[in-house]
N, C-alpha and C positions, 0 to 999 in steps of 0.2 A: 377647681376648689377643694380646699382640705376637708378633713372629717370635722374641725372644729367651725368652719365657716357656715354651715346651715344652723347649728347650736347658736351662733352669736347674732345671725341675722334674726332668727326667733325671739331671742331676748330684746333685741333692739325693737322690735314690731309689740311686743307687750307692754315696754315702758310707758308709752304714750297713753295706751288705754288704761292702765293701773292710775296715772297723774290725773288723767280727763276724770275717771269714775271718783277719785277723791275730791276734786273740786266740785263735782256735782253733788257729793254727800254735805259738802261745807254750804253750798249753795241751797240745799234741800233743809238744813239747819236754820240758817239765815233767814230763809224766807218764812219759815214756820214762827221764828221769833217776831219777825215782822207782822205777820198776819195775827197772830196770838194776841199781839198788843205787849209783848214782852219788852220788845223795843219799840217805844212810842212814835206816834205816826209825827213826824216835823221835826224828830230829835237828830242831832249831828252825830256821825259815826266817823271813825278813823280805823284804818288799817291796823295799827298797832291794838288799838282797844279790841278790835274783834279777833285779832290773832291771840291775844291773851284770853278771851272769853269762850273761844272754841279750841284753845291749845292746839293751833296750827301754824304753818310758816307763810311768810307773805305771798311767796308764789301762787300755790293753789288757793289761797283767800283771794288774791287779785282777779284770778279767773272766775271764781264764784260772784265777786261783786259786780264783774262785767255781764254775767249771766242775769243776775237779780237786776242790775241797771236796764239791760234789754227789755225785761218785764215791764219796766216802769215804776218799780218799786222803791227804788232810789235814783238820786239824782246827783250829779257833782256839778257844783255851781264855781266857776273860776274866782279865786280870791277869796272864797268863803267856805268851800269844803262840800263834803258829802252829806246830804240829810236823807232822812227817809221820807216817802211821799206823805204829804199832807193833803186830805180830801179839801176840795174847795167846790162853791157852787158849779163853777164852770167844769170842773172835773166830772162831777156826776151827771151832768147833762150832757155832756160831751159823751161819755162812755156809753150812756143809754141810747142816745140817738145814733150813734156808729153802731152799736149793738143791733139795735131794731134794723138799720141797714142790711147788715151782714147777715142776720139770721133770715131776714127775709129773702134775700138771694140765694142763701143755702139751702132753704126749703123748695124754693122754685128749681134748684139745680137738682135735687136729690129725689123729688116727689116721685119721678118716672122710675127711679133706681131702687126704691125700697122694697125689700123682700124680706123673708123668714129670718135670716141672720139680721137684719136691721131690726126688725121686731123684737127678736129675742134680745138682743142687746140693749135697747132702748130700755125695755122693761127691767132687765136685770140692773142697769145704771138708776132707773128710778128706785128699785127695790134696795139698792145700796144706799141711796139717799135717805130714804125713810128710814133705815137702820141706823142712822146717825142721830136719829131722834132722842134716844137716850144716852148719848155718849158725853154730853155737855162739852164738847170740845169744837170750838168756832173753827179750827182749821180742818178738822175732819169734815165737817157738814158744809162748809164753803167749798172745800175740794171736791166733794162728791157732787155738789150742785153745779160746779163748773164742768166738771166730768160728763155729767148727764146732758148739758146744754152742748158739749163738745162733739158730740156723736153726728150731728146732722152736718158738721163740717170736714169730719174725717171721713164721712161717707158720701158726700157730694161730688168728688170727682174734680173739684176745682183747686188746684195746688195753691194758687195765690190768695184765694178765699181762706183756706186754712191757715196760711202763713200770717194773714191778717188778724185772725182770731186768736193765733198763739201770741201774738205781740199784745193783745190786751188781756189775755186769760188772766194772768198772774195779778193785775190790776183790779180785775172783776172779782178776783177771790177777796182780795183785800177788802173791797167795796162791800162784798156780802158779809163778810165777817165782821166789819164795823157795823154794818145794818144790825145784825143780830146782837151785838153788845149793845148797840143803843135802844135796842127794844127791849133789852133784859133778858134775851134768849140765848141759848147756846146751839140752836138747831133751827131749821127751817121750820114754816108753818105745814102741818102735816098734809092738809090738802091742797097746797098752793100750787102743784104741778100736776094734778089728777087730770084737770082738763085739757092742760098742754099735751099730756100723754095721749089721751084719747084722741085728740085731733091730730097728732102727730103721725098717729096709725090708722086715721080714718081716710076716708076718700073724697073730702072737699078740701081743697088747697085754699079756697077765698076764706073759709072759716079759720083755717090754720094761721092763714096771714094775718087776719083781723085779731086772733088770739095774742100772735107775738106783738102787735102794736098795743094792746090792752095791757098785755102781761108787762111789757118792758114800761109802759107809761105809768103802771100801778107802782113798779119797782123805784122808778125815778122819783116819784112824788114822796113815797113812803121814805126814802132814803134821805130825802131833803127836808123833810119834816122830822125825822128822828136824829138828824144832825144839826137842827137848828137853823136850817137856812131859810126857811118859810114858817109862817105862822099855821 
């Protein structure tokens, strides 16, 4: 091996990392535009329009769109094009019923594993969620709420469960942001998660599982009402 070969190999290793990071940045910008409502739900999008909008080339943009599609925020329909997800009654009901099942399993798995680190992190995420109250930022508040609920999946030690949650987390954030906009708010209700936090750190699993059911059903009902799906 010559003196130049190690340097060349190092350069070859770095390039894909930079390209992936760039596509992640584009994905973050696209995600924010969708969740904030800047790009309206149900609207059609094209690579050329998005490339001009974000000032990027097609390659990394295509990677970013693939990432956003995997999160369920956009979908490509053959012979029709790519559209931003538009909420339907079935979407709302399915996401909440699935989330109830996932979160119930996650708490069963994590219950005996909770420790001081878990407690401190959940409290920190709840505090971060409460700090979004004055930001008037749908993206920040809905993102903080998703992150708060994500901890139980991250800590439960069930890889497939965590993977399942990550598949719906982006869509969940969109729903939460739509919820806030429909209710004329830009942040979560201040005390909506206080009981959830207390029970999650308590010693009664049955009460926690009941709270999950109530918490999710309340969210589903409110979402349907705010979006005009039910009277």
